[in-house]
C-alpha positions in Angstrom: 14.3 29.1 24.8 12.4 29.9 21.6 10.6 27.2 19.8 12.0 26.2 16.4 9.9 24.7 13.7 11.4 21.4 14.3 10.4 21.5 18.0 6.7 22.0 17.2 4.6 18.9 17.7 2.7 19.4 14.4 6.0 19.4 12.5 7.3 16.4 14.5 4.2 14.4 13.6 5.0 14.7 9.9 8.7 13.9 10.6 7.7 10.8 12.5 5.2 9.6 9.9 7.8 10.0 7.2 10.4 8.0 9.2 7.8 5.3 10.1 6.8 5.0 6.4 10.4 4.6 5.3 11.3 2.1 8.0 8.2 0.1 7.6 8.5 -0.1 3.8 12.1 -1.2 4.1 11.2 -3.9 6.6 8.3 -5.1 4.5 10.3 -5.1 1.2 13.0 -7.2 2.8 10.4 -9.8 3.8 8.7 -9.9 0.4 9.6 -12.5 -2.2 12.5 -11.6 -4.4 11.6 -9.1 -7.1 8.4 -7.9 -5.4 8.2 -4.2 -4.3 6.0 -2.7 -1.7 4.0 -1.0 -4.4 3.4 -4.3 -6.3 2.5 -6.0 -3.0 0.0 -3.2 -2.3 -1.7 -3.7 -5.7 -1.9 -7.5 -5.3 -3.4 -7.2 -1.8 -5.9 -4.6 -3.0 -7.0 -6.8 -6.0 -7.2 -9.9 -3.7 -9.4 -8.0 -1.2 -11.7 -6.5 -3.8 -12.1 -9.9 -5.5 -12.8 -8.2 -8.8 -11.1 -6.6 -11.8 -10.3 -2.9 -11.6 -9.3 -0.3 -14.1 -5.9 1.3 -13.8 -7.6 4.6 -13.2 -9.6 3.1 -10.2 -6.4 1.6 -8.9 -4.6 5.0 -9.2 -7.5 6.6 -7.3 -7.4 4.0 -4.6 -3.7 4.5 -4.0 -3.8 8.3 -4.6 -1.2 7.9 -7.3 -0.9 8.9 -11.0 -2.2 6.5 -13.6 1.4 6.3 -14.9 2.7 5.1 -11.5 0.0 2.4 -11.3 0.6 1.5 -14.9 4.3 0.9 -14.1 3.4 -1.5 -11.2 0.7 -3.2 -13.2 3.1 -3.8 -16.2 5.7 -5.3 -13.8 3.1 -7.5 -12.2 1.8 -8.6 -15.6 5.4 -9.5 -16.7 5.6 -11.8 -13.7 2.2 -13.4 -14.5 0.6 -12.0 -11.3 -2.1 -9.9 -13.1 -3.5 -9.9 -16.5 -4.6 -6.7 -18.3 -7.7 -7.2 -20.4 -9.9 -4.9 -22.5 -13.0 -3.5 -20.9 -16.0 -5.1 -22.5 -18.1 -2.0 -22.0 -15.5 0.4 -23.4 -12.8 -1.0 -25.7 -10.5 1.9 -25.0 -10.3 1.1 -21.4 -8.4 -1.7 -19.6 -9.2 -3.9 -16.6 -6.6 -5.5 -14.3 -7.4 -8.9 -12.9 -5.5 -11.0 -10.4 -4.3 -14.3 -11.8 -4.0 -17.6 -9.8 -0.2 -17.0 -9.8 -0.9 -13.5 -8.4 -3.1 -14.9 -5.7 -0.4 -17.4 -4.8 2.2 -14.6 -4.7 -0.1 -12.5 -2.5 -0.5 -15.4 -0.1 3.3 -16.0 0.0 4.0 -12.4 0.6 1.5 -12.1 3.4 3.0 -15.2 5.0 6.5 -13.7 4.5 5.5 -10.4 6.3 3.7 -12.2 9.2 6.8 -12.3 11.4 7.0 -8.5 11.2 3.4 -8.1 12.2 3.9 -10.6 15.1 6.9 -8.5 16.3 4.7 -5.4 16.2 2.0 -7.2 18.3 4.7 -8.4 20.7 6.0 -4.8 21.2 2.7 -2.8 21.2 -0.6 -3.7 22.9 -3.9 -3.6 21.1 -4.9 -0.7 23.3 -1.8 1.3 22.3 -2.6 0.7 18.6 -6.3 1.6 19.2 -5.3 4.8 21.0 -3.2 6.0 18.0 -5.8 5.2 15.4 -8.3 8.1 15.9 -5.6 10.7 15.4 -4.0 8.9 12.4 -7.4 8.4 10.8 -8.4 12.0 11.3 -5.0 13.2 9.9 -5.4 11.0 6.8 -8.9 12.1 6.2 -7.9 15.8 6.6 -5.0 15.3 4.1 -7.3 13.6 1.6 -9.8 16.4 1.8 -7.2 19.1 1.4 -5.1 17.7 -1.4 
């Protein structure tokens, strides 16, 4: 029987990644505090891990999104009091995004809310299984980033 594009492993990889992304985002968003999207959670976690202010352009580059997409998330987070947008002292035309104490508390609450999902993942898949998948996934991500 002739192979169809859908039966090719390379095509199936992208189909699986897309399905996993959609399912994981849905599960995570259901666990997040009301009104918080996956994109907002990602920005909060990033700022908390960095421990410093970042420009919207730097955030956009980190997430490989447009500045407009990040600006939307930042504006929504600012409206909730989770971040504050301040002028850049070095260049008054630029902005900086800083995590607030309320934002840190929201990040902590969201991480706690998603913990059961991570625990379910650990109960289903061994550390060795996850480690086996990582080299291929990392190489694929790096290749995609290099070939944008």
